[in-house]
C-alpha positions in Angstrom: 24.5 -59.5 -2.5 23.9 -57.7 0.9 26.8 -55.3 0.1 25.1 -54.4 -3.2 21.8 -53.8 -1.5 23.5 -51.7 1.2 25.1 -49.6 -1.5 21.8 -49.1 -3.3 20.1 -48.0 -0.1 22.9 -45.5 0.7 22.7 -44.2 -2.9 18.9 -43.7 -2.6 19.3 -41.8 0.7 22.0 -39.7 -0.8 19.9 -38.9 -3.8 16.9 -38.0 -1.6 19.1 -35.7 0.5 20.5 -34.1 -2.6 17.0 -33.4 -4.0 15.8 -32.1 -0.6 18.8 -29.7 -0.5 18.3 -28.6 -4.0 14.6 -27.8 -3.3 15.5 -25.6 -0.3 18.5 -23.7 -1.9 18.3 -20.1 -1.1 19.5 -17.2 -3.2 20.7 -13.8 -2.0 20.4 -10.6 -4.1 19.9 -6.9 -3.8 17.4 -4.6 -5.5 17.9 -0.9 -5.8 15.7 2.1 -6.8 17.9 4.9 -8.2 14.8 7.0 -9.1 13.1 9.7 -7.0 9.8 7.7 -6.9 9.1 5.0 -4.4 8.1 1.5 -5.7 6.1 -1.3 -4.2 7.8 -4.6 -4.7 6.6 -8.2 -4.1 9.0 -11.2 -3.7 7.5 -14.6 -4.2 9.0 -18.1 -4.0 7.0 -21.2 -5.2 7.4 -24.9 -4.6 9.0 -26.5 -7.6 6.9 -29.7 -7.1 3.4 -28.2 -6.9 3.9 -24.6 -8.0 2.4 -23.3 -4.7 3.5 -20.2 -2.8 6.0 -21.1 -0.1 7.5 -17.8 1.1 7.8 -14.1 0.2 6.7 -10.7 1.2 5.8 -7.2 0.0 8.2 -4.3 0.4 8.0 -0.5 -0.1 11.2 0.5 -1.7 11.9 4.2 -1.1 13.5 6.5 -3.6 17.3 6.1 -3.9 17.1 3.1 -1.6 18.3 -0.5 -1.8 17.1 -3.7 -0.2 18.8 -7.1 0.4 16.7 -10.3 -0.2 17.3 -13.9 0.8 14.6 -16.4 -0.2 14.3 -19.9 -1.7 15.2 -20.0 -5.4 13.8 -19.2 -7.8 12.4 -15.8 -6.6 9.8 -14.0 -8.7 10.0 -10.3 -8.3 6.9 -8.1 -9.1 6.6 -4.3 -9.2 3.2 -2.5 -8.9 2.4 -0.6 -12.1 -0.9 1.1 -12.7 -2.5 -0.8 -9.8 -1.3 -4.2 -11.0 1.6 -6.4 -10.2 4.0 -6.9 -13.1 6.7 -9.6 -13.2 10.0 -7.7 -13.8 12.6 -10.5 -13.3 13.3 -13.9 -11.9 16.2 -14.7 -9.7 17.7 -18.2 -10.0 20.5 -20.0 -8.2 23.1 -18.8 -10.8 22.1 -15.2 -10.0 23.2 -15.4 -6.4 24.9 -12.2 -5.3 23.6 -10.0 -8.1 22.1 -6.5 -7.9 19.0 -5.5 -9.8 17.5 -2.2 -10.7 13.7 -2.2 -10.3 13.4 0.3 -13.2 15.4 -1.7 -15.7 14.1 -4.4 -18.0 15.3 -8.0 -17.7 14.9 -11.0 -19.9 12.2 -13.4 -18.7 11.7 -16.7 -20.5 8.3 -17.9 -21.7 8.5 -20.9 -19.2 9.2 -18.5 -16.3 6.1 -16.5 -17.3 4.0 -19.6 -17.5 5.3 -21.0 -14.1 4.5 -17.7 -12.4 1.0 -17.6 -14.0 0.3 -21.2 -12.9 1.6 -20.6 -9.4 -0.5 -17.4 -9.0 -3.6 -19.2 -10.2 -3.0 -22.1 -7.7 -2.5 -19.5 -4.9 -5.8 -17.8 -5.8 -7.6 -21.1 -5.7 -6.1 -22.0 -2.3 -7.1 -18.6 -0.9 -10.6 -19.0 -2.3 -10.9 -22.4 -0.7 -9.8 -20.9 2.6 -12.3 -18.1 2.3 -15.1 -20.6 1.5 -14.2 -22.5 4.7 -14.0 -19.3 6.8 -16.1 -19.1 10.0 -18.2 -16.3 8.4 -19.1 -18.3 5.3 -19.8 -21.5 7.1 -22.1 -19.6 9.5 -23.9 -18.0 6.6 -24.5 -21.4 4.9 -25.9 -22.7 8.2 -28.1 -19.7 8.7 -26.4 -18.6 11.9 -26.0 -14.9 12.8 -22.6 -13.4 13.7 -21.8 -11.3 16.7 -18.8 -9.0 17.1 -16.9 -9.6 20.3 -13.9 -7.6 21.4 -11.5 -9.0 23.9 -9.1 -6.8 25.9 -6.6 -7.1 28.7 -6.8 -5.4 32.1 -3.2 -4.1 32.2 -1.9 -0.9 30.7 1.0 -2.9 29.3 0.6 -5.8 26.8 0.5 -9.3 28.2 0.1 -12.7 26.6 -3.4 -14.2 26.4 -4.6 -17.5 25.1 -8.2 -17.6 23.9 -9.9 -20.6 22.6 -13.4 -20.8 21.2 -15.7 -23.6 20.3 -18.0 -23.1 17.3 -21.6 -24.4 17.1 -20.4 -27.1 14.7 -17.7 -29.7 14.9 -15.4 -30.6 17.7 -12.3 -28.6 16.8 -10.5 -27.8 20.1 -7.7 -25.7 18.6 -9.6 -22.8 17.2 -8.6 -19.4 18.7 -5.6 -17.2 19.1 -2.6 -16.4 21.3 -1.5 -12.8 21.4 -0.6 -9.7 23.5 -3.6 -7.8 24.9 -3.9 -4.7 27.0 -6.4 -1.9 27.8 -5.6 -0.3 24.4 -4.7 -3.4 22.3 -7.7 -5.7 21.9 -8.8 -8.4 19.5 -12.0 -8.3 17.5 -13.8 -11.6 16.7 -16.8 -12.3 14.5 -18.3 -15.5 15.9 -21.6 -17.2 15.3 -24.4 -17.3 17.9 -23.8 -20.3 20.1 -20.0 -20.1 20.2 -18.3 -20.6 23.5 -15.2 -18.5 24.4 -12.6 -19.8 26.9 -9.6 -18.2 28.5 -6.7 -20.7 28.7 -3.7 -20.6 31.1 -1.3 -21.7 28.4 -0.9 -22.8 24.7 -4.1 -24.7 24.1 -3.0 -25.6 20.6 0.1 -27.4 21.8 -0.7 -31.1 22.5 2.3 -31.4 24.8 1.2 -28.5 27.0 -1.0 -28.9 30.0 -3.4 -26.0 30.6 -6.5 -25.0 32.4 -9.3 -23.0 31.0 -12.5 -21.2 32.0 -15.6 -20.3 30.1 -15.8 -16.5 29.8 -18.7 -16.1 27.4 -21.4 -18.0 25.4 -22.3 -15.9 22.4 -26.0 -15.1 21.9 -27.9 -12.6 19.9 -28.0 -10.1 22.8 -24.2 -10.0 23.1 -23.2 -8.4 19.8 -20.7 -5.6 19.9 -19.7 -6.7 23.4 -16.3 -6.0 24.9 -14.8 -8.5 27.3 -12.0 -7.5 29.7 -9.9 -10.5 30.8 -9.2 -10.9 34.5 
């Protein structure tokens, strides 16, 4: 009996591993543009379980150029036509290694069209939700004014800075950014009145990292369009 149970458990883990591998299978292919006109191409991969965008990017394909792609399958390929993105072909696992001409027509099944449409709708809803939860929209709903704050570095050369800010609502300690700053390369922030900006010594968003921080500004209505130069 124990042997049978062990075999069943092993089989279940094997099946799960197989499904996981199948869901992350990548496909490689090449697109080419033999015409004398450049084309704007979008590559998009969606999760097969919830039809949400998982990876992809836009690419400007020059005239007489080609471009190699490697993304999770299936890959939906769109080309901009008359200001709109048009689905021109779908690359599946069986198409691995193929070369496509962005100016040719390829067969697309009705199901593939429907899957792409559902995934695009889901993505728009997700982006709308993110926009509704943005700092600007929450501040507007709460009747708080926004102030523009620019943060720059002191060096001529870019150096890493870790900036954390606390908003007038909630207790989120991981809001902010980490990035390179210099005299010429700054970061613009739109923050509500009452926000506190801290300069951190290290990755404030990493729970395993110890860091120190100092308050560099409390935003008020007299400090809009203010530039802060970090020490």
